[in-house]
N, C-alpha and C positions, 0 to 999 in steps of 0.2 A: 342283144342288149346285155344279157348276162355275161356273155363272152367278153364284151367290151369292158364291162365293170371289173371282171376278174383280171383282164389284161392291165387296166389302169391301176388296180390295186397292186399287182405284181410289180409294175414299173415303179410305183411310188416306194414300195418296200425295198426294191433294188437300189434306188437312189438314196434312201435312208441308210442302208447298209454300207454303201460306198462312202457316204459322208462320214459315218461312224469310223470306218477304217482309216480315213485320212485324218480324223481327229484323234485317233489313238496315238499314244506315245510309247516310246521304248524306254525301259529302265536299263540299268547297266548290266542286267543279266540277259538282255536282248529278248526278253519275253514281252509280248504286247500286253499292255494294260489299258483299260478303258478310262482310267482316271485321267482327267485333264489337269496337268500340273499348273499351278498358279506361279507366274513368274515372280521370282524373289526380288524384293525391293531393297536396293543398297542403302536406303536411308533407315531401314528397320534393323533391329538386332537379330541375332541368330535364332533365338527362340521364336520370335514373331514370325520369321520367314519359314522355319521348319514346320511350325504349327499350321501355317496356311498353305503349305505347298502341295498337299494331297499325296505325297509319295513317301512320307516318313511317319505314318501314324504309330507304328510299333516303336520306332526310335523315340518319338516324343513321349509315348507312354512310359518307356523305360527310363528316360532321363528325368521325367517327372517323378516316377516312383522311387528313384534313388537320391533325389534332392539335388540334381545338377542344374535345374532350371535357373535358379538365382545366379549361379556361377556364370552361365552362358548369357545371362542378361547384363552382366557386368561389363566394364569398359574394355576388357580384353587387351590386346587382340587375341583371338583364338582361331585355330584351324580345326574344323570339325570334319571328320571323315564319316559322313552319315550313311549308315546302311539303309537301303530301301526296304520297303515292306516285303518285297520278293526275297531279299537276303534273310530276313527274319523267318520267312516260310521255310527256307532251306536249312535253318539252324534249329533243329528240334530240341537240342540240349538247352537252349535259351528260354523257350516257352515256359517250362516248369518254374524257372527262376523268377519269371515275371508274375507268376500267379501265386507265389508263396512268400509271405512277409519274412520268413526265416532265412531267405536267401538274398536279402537286400545288399549286404556287403559284397557278396560274390558278383551280383549283377552290376553293382557300382564299379567294381574293378573292370568288368568287361566293357561297360559303357565308357569308362575313363580312358581306355585304350584308344578310343576313337576321337579323343580331344587332345590337342597339342597347343600349349601356349605359344603365341606368336602368329604371324600371318604368312602362310606358305601357299603361294599360288602355284599353278602348274608350271609357269615359267621359272619361278624361283626354285622349285624342286628340280626341274631339268638342269638349270644352271649349276646347282649344288652337285648333282650327279655327274656332270661333266668334269668338275674339279677333282672329284675323288675316284673317278673311274668305276662306277658301278653301284655302290650302296651308300645311302645317307641314313644315319641314325637320328631319330627324333625322340625326344623325351616327352612322354605323355603327362597328363594332369596328375596321375598317381606316381610319377617317377619311373615308370616302366619304359623300356626302349622298344620302339618299333622301327623297322627298316623301310625305307623307300627304295624300290628297285625298278628298273626298266625291264619289261618283258615284251620283246618285240618293239612295237610302237606305242605300247601302253605303259603308263605308270601304275604301280601297285604298292600297297603297304603290306608288310609281312610281320606277323607276330613271331615270337621265339619258337613256336611249334612248327613254323613253316607255312601256316595258312596265309594265302594271298587274298587280298581284297583289291580288285581293280578299280581305279578312279575313272570317273566320267572324263571325257576329253576337256571339258571346260568347267571351271569352278564358278561359284556364285559369290560375289562380293557382298559383304554385310557391313552394317555400321560398325560392328565390333569384331570383324574378322572375315573369315572365308569358309564356305561350305563346299566340300567335295562329295558328290554322290558316289557310294561304293556298293559293290555287289555281294559282299560277304561280311561276316562278323568275325572279328579277331577275338582270340581267347588268351588269357594270361598264362 
């Protein structure tokens, strides 16, 4: 009886573990995360969707802290290259900026690099790259230039220091623009 109970307990735990593995999602760093992303709703604005998605807590905290929420709730359209929480974990130089009110201006420059006026889907970026053979310059919210490049089969954005942030293969359309999940944080 005890053996049967232990066997049943082991079987139930194995089924639960298998279910959790199938429900896990991959972010663009290809690390498994147990957060279940909430599908973005194209009838909601960028802020509503990013706030509800479960993959962008750090990005949401940063844009809230530097006063970009109201901008991203506006009519747009905007293209947001939103770094995942995993991207923030890999960017140790950004964490101190988020925790210190004396660095709001610097953090705002960093977050603004991830926001471009206009609506750039994966398809429109690929079409633009074909026309110019290799690199497309986009002007960010702060007037900085970032480059869109093709690396193998993946699209990436690149800052002037050469940091690459790879885009997820599919964007999420929003009421006021588009969101691309990226795996790294750009720097001015």
